[in-house]
C-alpha positions in Angstrom: -99.8 -222.1 -83.4 -101.9 -224.6 -85.4 -105.3 -224.2 -83.6 -107.4 -221.2 -84.5 -107.3 -218.5 -81.8 -110.7 -217.3 -80.6 -110.0 -213.6 -81.5 -107.7 -212.1 -84.1 -107.2 -208.4 -84.9 -105.6 -206.1 -87.5 -104.8 -202.4 -87.4 -104.0 -200.3 -90.4 -102.1 -197.1 -89.5 -102.8 -195.3 -92.8 -101.7 -191.8 -93.9 -105.3 -190.6 -93.7 -107.3 -192.9 -91.3 -106.4 -195.5 -88.7 -108.6 -198.6 -88.9 -108.9 -201.6 -86.6 -110.8 -204.8 -87.3 -111.5 -207.4 -84.6 -112.7 -210.9 -85.8 -113.7 -214.1 -84.3 -112.7 -217.4 -85.9 -115.5 -220.0 -86.0 -115.1 -223.3 -88.0 -112.4 -221.7 -90.0 -114.6 -218.7 -91.0 -113.8 -215.1 -90.2 -116.6 -213.3 -88.4 -116.1 -209.5 -87.9 -117.2 -208.5 -84.4 -115.8 -205.0 -84.2 -114.6 -202.2 -86.5 -113.1 -198.9 -85.4 -112.0 -196.0 -87.6 -110.6 -192.6 -86.9 -109.5 -190.0 -89.4 -106.2 -189.0 -88.0 -104.8 -187.5 -91.2 -101.2 -188.4 -90.4 -99.8 -187.3 -93.7 -101.2 -183.8 -93.1 -98.7 -183.5 -90.2 -95.6 -184.0 -92.3 -93.5 -180.9 -92.6 -91.0 -179.9 -95.3 -88.2 -181.8 -93.5 -90.3 -184.9 -93.4 -91.0 -184.8 -89.7 -94.3 -185.6 -88.0 -95.5 -182.6 -86.1 -96.1 -183.0 -82.4 -99.8 -182.0 -82.9 -100.5 -184.9 -85.3 -98.5 -187.3 -83.1 -100.7 -186.3 -80.1 -103.8 -186.8 -82.2 -102.6 -190.2 -83.4 -101.5 -191.4 -79.9 -104.9 -190.5 -78.5 -106.5 -192.7 -81.1 -104.1 -195.6 -80.5 -104.7 -195.4 -76.8 -108.4 -196.2 -77.5 -107.4 -199.0 -79.9 -105.1 -200.4 -77.3 -107.9 -200.7 -74.8 -109.7 -203.0 -77.2 -106.5 -205.0 -77.9 -105.3 -205.4 -74.4 -106.5 -209.0 -73.9 -105.6 -210.2 -77.4 -102.5 -212.4 -77.7 -99.6 -210.9 -79.5 -99.5 -213.7 -82.1 -103.1 -212.9 -83.0 -102.6 -209.2 -83.8 -101.0 -207.5 -86.8 -100.5 -203.8 -86.9 -98.9 -202.1 -89.9 -97.8 -198.6 -90.8 -97.9 -197.5 -94.4 -96.7 -194.5 -96.5 -96.3 -191.8 -93.9 -94.6 -194.0 -91.4 -92.3 -195.3 -94.2 -91.2 -191.8 -95.0 -91.2 -189.7 -91.8 -87.7 -189.2 -90.5 -88.9 -189.3 -86.9 -91.1 -192.3 -87.4 -89.0 -194.5 -85.0 -89.7 -192.2 -82.0 -93.4 -192.1 -82.8 -93.6 -195.9 -83.3 -92.0 -196.4 -79.8 -94.8 -194.3 -78.2 -97.5 -195.9 -80.4 -96.4 -199.4 -79.4 -96.8 -198.4 -75.7 -100.3 -197.2 -76.4 -101.3 -200.3 -78.3 -99.5 -202.9 -76.2 -98.3 -204.6 -79.4 -95.5 -204.1 -81.9 -95.9 -202.2 -85.2 -94.6 -203.4 -88.6 -93.6 -200.9 -91.3 -94.4 -202.4 -94.7 -93.2 -201.4 -98.1 -95.6 -200.1 -100.7 -95.4 -203.3 -102.7 -96.2 -205.4 -99.6 -99.1 -203.0 -98.9 -100.3 -203.6 -102.4 -100.1 -207.4 -101.9 -102.1 -207.3 -98.7 -104.7 -205.0 -100.2 -105.2 -207.4 -103.1 -105.6 -210.3 -100.6 -108.3 -208.3 -98.7 -110.1 -207.4 -102.0 -109.9 -210.9 -103.4 -111.5 -212.4 -100.3 -114.4 -210.0 -100.5 -115.3 -210.8 -104.1 -117.0 -213.8 -105.6 -114.5 -216.3 -107.0 -114.0 -215.4 -110.6 -111.4 -216.5 -113.2 -111.2 -213.2 -115.0 -108.1 -211.1 -114.4 -108.8 -207.9 -112.4 -107.2 -204.5 -111.8 -107.4 -203.4 -108.2 -106.9 -199.8 -107.1 -106.6 -198.4 -103.6 -106.2 -194.6 -103.0 -104.7 -194.1 -99.6 -103.7 -190.9 -97.8 -100.1 -190.9 -99.0 -99.9 -193.6 -101.7 -102.0 -195.3 -104.4 -101.7 -199.0 -105.0 -102.4 -200.7 -108.4 -102.5 -204.4 -108.6 -103.3 -206.9 -111.4 -104.3 -210.4 -110.2 -106.3 -213.5 -110.8 -108.5 -215.0 -108.0 -106.2 -214.8 -104.9 -102.9 -214.5 -106.7 -101.4 -211.0 -107.5 -99.5 -211.0 -110.8 -98.3 -207.4 -110.7 -97.9 -205.0 -107.8 -97.2 -201.3 -107.8 -97.3 -198.5 -105.2 -97.3 -194.9 -106.4 -96.2 -192.0 -104.2 -99.4 -190.0 -104.3 -102.5 -190.1 -102.2 -105.6 -188.1 -101.3 -104.0 -186.3 -98.4 -100.7 -185.5 -100.2 -102.4 -184.3 -103.4 -105.0 -182.2 -101.6 -102.3 -180.7 -99.4 -100.2 -179.8 -102.4 -102.8 -178.4 -104.7 -106.0 -177.7 -102.7 -104.8 -176.9 -99.2 -106.8 -173.6 -99.1 -109.9 -175.5 -100.2 -110.2 -173.4 -103.4 -111.0 -175.4 -106.5 -110.0 -173.8 -109.9 -109.4 -175.0 -113.4 -105.8 -174.2 -113.1 -105.3 -176.1 -109.9 -107.1 -179.1 -111.3 -105.1 -179.0 -114.5 -101.8 -178.8 -112.6 -102.8 -181.6 -110.3 -103.8 -183.8 -113.2 -100.5 -183.3 -114.9 -98.7 -184.5 -111.7 -100.9 -187.6 -111.5 -100.3 -188.4 -115.2 -96.6 -188.1 -114.7 -96.7 -190.5 -111.8 -98.8 -193.0 -113.7 -96.9 -192.7 -117.0 -94.1 -195.3 -116.4 -96.6 -198.0 -115.4 -99.5 -197.7 -117.9 -97.9 -200.1 -120.4 -96.9 -202.6 -117.7 -100.4 -202.6 -116.3 -102.1 -203.0 -119.7 -99.7 -205.7 -120.6 -101.5 -208.0 -118.2 -104.8 -207.6 -120.1 -107.1 -207.3 -117.1 -110.8 -207.7 -117.7 -112.4 -205.5 -115.1 -111.4 -202.9 -112.4 -112.1 -202.9 -108.7 -111.7 -200.1 -106.2 -111.1 -200.3 -102.5 -110.8 -198.2 -99.3 -112.2 -194.8 -98.2 -111.7 -192.5 -101.1 -113.1 -194.8 -103.8 -116.0 -195.9 -101.5 -116.8 -192.3 -100.7 -116.9 -191.4 -104.4 -119.1 -194.4 -105.2 -121.6 -193.4 -102.5 -121.8 -189.9 -103.9 -122.2 -190.7 -107.5 -124.9 -193.3 -106.7 -126.6 -190.8 -104.4 -126.7 -188.2 -107.1 -128.0 -190.7 -109.6 -124.9 -190.3 -111.8 -124.1 -194.0 -111.9 -126.2 -197.1 -111.3 -123.5 -199.8 -111.0 -120.1 -199.0 -109.7 -118.2 -195.8 -110.8 -118.2 -194.7 -114.4 -116.0 -192.1 -116.2 -119.0 -190.0 -116.9 -120.0 -190.0 -113.2 -116.5 -188.8 -112.3 -116.7 -186.0 -114.8 -120.0 -184.8 -113.4 -118.6 -184.9 -109.8 -115.5 -183.0 -110.9 -117.7 -180.3 -112.6 -119.8 -180.1 -109.5 -116.7 -179.3 -107.4 -115.5 -176.8 -110.0 -118.9 -175.0 -109.9 -118.7 -174.8 -106.1 -115.2 -173.1 -106.4 -114.4 -174.1 -102.7 -114.7 -177.4 -100.9 -116.8 -175.7 -98.2 -119.4 -174.7 -100.8 -119.9 -178.3 -102.0 -123.4 -179.5 -101.2 -123.4 -183.3 -101.4 -125.4 -185.2 -98.7 -123.1 -188.2 -98.9 -119.8 -186.3 -98.5 -118.5 -186.8 -95.0 -117.3 -183.5 -93.6 -114.2 -185.2 -92.2 -113.2 -186.4 -95.7 -114.0 -183.1 -97.4 -110.5 -181.5 -96.9 -108.8 -184.4 -98.8 -111.6 -185.3 -101.2 -110.5 -183.3 -104.2 -107.0 -184.8 -104.4 -108.5 -188.3 -104.2 -111.0 -187.6 -106.9 -108.3 -186.2 -109.3 -106.2 -189.4 -108.8 -109.2 -191.6 -109.6 -110.3 -189.5 -112.6 -106.8 -189.4 -114.2 -106.4 -193.2 -113.6 -109.7 -193.8 -115.4 -108.5 -191.8 -118.3 -104.9 -193.2 -118.5 -105.9 -196.8 -118.2 -109.1 -196.4 -120.2 -111.4 -197.7 -117.4 -115.1 -197.4 -118.2 -116.5 -198.9 -115.0 -115.1 -199.7 -111.6 -116.7 -202.0 -109.0 -116.2 -201.2 -105.4 -115.0 -203.9 -103.0 -115.7 -204.2 -99.2 -112.2 -205.7 -98.4 -109.0 -203.7 -98.2 -105.7 -203.6 -96.2 -107.1 -204.5 -92.8 -109.2 -207.4 -94.2 -106.1 -208.6 -96.1 -104.1 -208.5 -92.8 -106.6 -210.7 -91.2 -106.4 -213.3 -94.0 -102.6 -213.1 -94.0 -102.5 -213.6 -90.3 -104.8 -216.6 -90.5 -102.5 -218.0 -93.2 -99.5 -217.8 -90.8 -101.5 -219.4 -88.0 -102.3 -222.3 -90.4 -98.7 -222.6 -91.5 -99.5 -221.2 -94.9 -97.0 -218.4 -94.5 -96.3 -216.4 -97.7 -92.9 -215.5 -96.3 -91.6 -219.0 -96.7 -92.7 -219.1 -100.3 -90.9 -215.8 -100.9 -87.7 -217.0 -99.3 -87.7 -220.1 -101.4 -88.3 -218.1 -104.6 -85.3 -215.8 -103.6 -83.1 -218.8 -103.0 -84.0 -220.2 -106.5 -83.2 -216.9 -108.1 -79.8 -216.8 -106.5 -78.9 -220.5 -107.1 -78.5 -221.6 -103.5 -76.8 -224.8 -102.7 -79.7 -226.9 -101.3 -77.5 -229.5 -99.7 -75.6 -226.9 -97.7 -78.8 -225.2 -96.7 -80.0 -228.5 -95.1 -76.8 -229.0 -93.3 -76.8 -225.5 -91.8 -80.5 -225.6 -91.0 -80.2 -229.0 -89.1 -77.2 -227.7 -87.1 -78.8 -224.4 -86.3 -82.1 -226.0 -85.0 -80.0 -228.5 -83.0 -78.2 -225.5 -81.4 -81.4 -223.7 -80.8 -83.0 -226.6 -79.0 -80.1 -226.9 -76.7 -80.0 -223.2 -75.8 -83.7 -222.5 -75.8 -84.3 -222.9 -72.1 -81.2 -221.1 -70.9 -81.8 -218.2 -73.3 -85.6 -218.2 -73.0 -86.2 -218.7 -76.7 -89.5 -220.0 -78.2 -88.2 -222.9 -80.4 -91.2 -222.9 -82.7 -91.2 -219.2 -83.4 -87.4 -218.6 -83.8 -86.7 -221.9 -85.7 -88.2 -220.3 -88.8 -85.8 -217.4 -88.6 -82.9 -219.8 -88.6 -84.4 -221.8 -91.4 -84.8 -218.7 -93.5 -81.3 -217.5 -92.8 -80.0 -221.0 -93.7 -81.7 -220.8 -97.0 -80.4 -217.3 -97.9 -77.0 -216.9 -96.2 -75.1 -217.7 -99.3 -77.1 -215.7 -101.9 -74.3 -213.1 -102.0 -72.1 -215.6 -103.9 -74.0 -214.7 -107.0 -72.5 -211.2 -106.8 -69.0 -211.9 -105.5 -67.3 -214.5 -103.2 -65.3 -211.8 -101.4 -67.6 -210.3 -98.6 -70.5 -212.4 -99.8 -72.3 -211.9 -96.5 -72.5 -208.2 -97.1 -73.9 -208.7 -100.6 -76.5 -211.2 -99.3 -77.5 -208.9 -96.4 -78.0 -206.0 -98.8 -80.2 -208.0 -101.2 -82.4 -209.2 -98.3 -82.8 -205.7 -96.7 -83.4 -203.8 -100.0 -85.6 -206.3 -101.9 -89.4 -206.3 -101.9 -89.9 -209.7 -100.2 -93.6 -210.6 -100.0 -94.9 -211.1 -96.5 -92.1 -209.3 -94.7 -92.2 -206.0 -92.9 -89.2 -203.7 -93.1 -88.2 -204.6 -89.5 -88.4 -208.4 -90.3 -86.2 -207.9 -93.4 -83.7 -205.9 -91.3 -83.5 -208.8 -88.7 -83.0 -211.5 -91.4 -80.5 -209.3 -93.1 -78.5 -208.8 -89.9 -78.4 -212.6 -89.2 -76.9 -213.1 -92.7 -74.5 -210.2 -92.3 -73.3 -211.4 -88.9 -72.8 -215.1 -89.7 -69.0 -214.8 -90.3 -66.1 -212.6 -89.2 -66.6 -209.7 -86.8 -70.0 -208.8 -85.3 -71.4 -205.5 -86.7 -72.3 -204.4 -83.1 -73.6 -201.0 -84.2 -76.2 -202.5 -86.5 -78.0 -204.2 -83.6 -78.9 -200.8 -82.2 -80.9 -200.1 -85.4 -83.4 -202.9 -84.6 -86.5 -202.3 -82.5 -85.4 -202.5 -78.9 -87.4 -205.7 -78.2 -85.3 -207.5 -80.9 -81.8 -206.4 -79.9 -81.0 -209.2 -77.4 -82.9 -211.8 -79.4 -81.1 -210.9 -82.6 -77.7 -211.2 -80.9 -78.6 -214.7 -79.7 -79.9 -215.9 -83.0 -76.8 -214.6 -84.7 -74.5 -216.5 -82.3 -76.5 -219.7 -82.9 -76.3 -219.2 -86.7 -72.6 -218.4 -86.6 -71.9 -221.7 -84.8 -74.1 -223.6 -87.4 -72.3 -222.1 -90.4 -68.9 -222.6 -88.7 -69.5 -226.3 -88.0 -70.5 -226.8 -91.6 -67.7 -225.0 -93.3 -66.3 -228.2 -94.8 -69.6 -228.6 -96.7 -69.8 -232.3 -95.6 -72.5 -233.8 -93.4 -71.7 -233.2 -89.7 -72.4 -236.6 -88.1 -70.7 -235.8 -84.8 -73.2 -234.9 -82.0 -72.1 -232.2 -79.6 -73.4 -230.7 -76.3 -74.0 -227.0 -76.2 -74.7 -225.0 -73.0 -74.6 -221.5 -71.7 -74.0 -220.1 -68.2 -74.1 -216.3 -67.8 -72.2 -215.2 -70.9 -70.0 -218.3 -71.3 -71.0 -220.7 -74.1 -69.6 -224.2 -73.9 -69.4 -226.6 -76.8 -68.4 -230.2 -76.0 -67.5 -232.9 -78.5 -66.6 -236.6 -78.0 -63.1 -237.1 -76.5 -60.4 -236.6 -79.1 -62.8 -235.2 -81.8 -61.3 -231.7 -81.9 -57.8 -233.2 -82.1 -58.8 -235.0 -85.3 -60.5 -231.9 -86.7 -57.8 -229.2 -86.2 -59.4 -226.7 -88.7 -62.7 -226.7 -86.8 -60.8 -226.3 -83.6 -58.9 -223.3 -85.0 -62.2 -221.8 -86.2 -63.7 -222.2 -82.8 -60.7 -220.5 -81.2 -61.1 -217.6 -83.7 -64.8 -217.4 -83.0 -64.1 -216.9 -79.3 -62.1 -213.8 -80.2 -65.0 -212.4 -82.2 -67.5 -213.2 -79.4 -65.3 -211.7 -76.7 -65.8 -208.3 -78.4 -69.6 -208.4 -77.7 -69.2 -209.8 -74.1 -69.4 -213.5 -74.7 -66.9 -216.3 -74.3 -66.8 -219.6 -76.2 -65.2 -222.6 -74.7 -64.6 -225.7 -76.8 -63.5 -229.1 -75.7 
């Protein structure tokens, strides 16, 4: 899609709140026309076995049903919905996501902490005036805290820490009581979490700090309302706020006009995280930005629409790191797209959309060679699935990993069942196309012979010029072997 859609939308399924932002694109500018926010407190429903309780699932699904009504008429390519820390860690997240996608009418991506940090930075950077100074960006979510150092629109260092306002409040202040001992113990935990990253963050010599999202905005509103700070958030204002909570002894006794009653149960944990971060990183003042994860998703989505997809940049960087043979990449890419174009109608495949998956697979399918030649497809698949690849969700990395893993030898049929159900059939077809492309380029010389590829039911037919296979006996043998592999997943390959 090269032309701007009229409406684009982003949904952030956070551990504390669910947010939706709906925007109109006018002359390349993003105009927000609707914002919805509900405090679902998803992280509060995680039990000791890391399962989401039925009660919190019901609350979340009710919210998403309302969101889904607003998104019903927005095209799938114009919507991005992401799940963060709680949905990354919950063991029964897959079942919940299936129900949630039915409510929303759109698919949900689960993103890594580092990817969450990248998108947050993008949202913050677009909400600030363009400045050359290096900045530290902080976002305290319900289950994780992101710290990023960047310049203008480019993040230089990304980190996601496993602590958030809900998880910290649930661990230390669940009863609502606020004591010196509880505060001391919670501060030690935050310091322990921050300790490995302090030197790394300070190494980048950032000039100023910026805070984003609900917890930091709420704290900023309170300290300004109390007259404890005039510009941004200061260390002194945080100390006054902390003492105010201590004097109250219980969150229910806290009398602050600007403290939202819905946020009160998770407020103390968020304040502790911010205060300790100020102390550890020697922050004197923190500005507060309007942009955050959902705004970042909008800008990232617009980039994809304009063919400025950070995923392609990430793939190329990974290929460079693992010394990919560029000439072989081009051979396989050309053959894979040629196969896709011939099978697209029969298999109902969107050529423009799925071409990029085959291109990415062509670039990365040999990265496992840098580890070992034997079973290199397994090494490559592992690298792709386990790496933090900017722009990709966990499901997208899983799909790309599976295409690479499946490009030679037997099909790992059981792995296809691990994908979201709407990708299972698609993944199998992309893998078959990619297997043929790598097989036909095994000699690592340019394939000048054109061939005809067709499919009827589950029989794939590949036809070459008369006598070509007789002259290329190794390729013929490979195709016969490939038929044996394909038969085990219900397909037949006929070569002539």
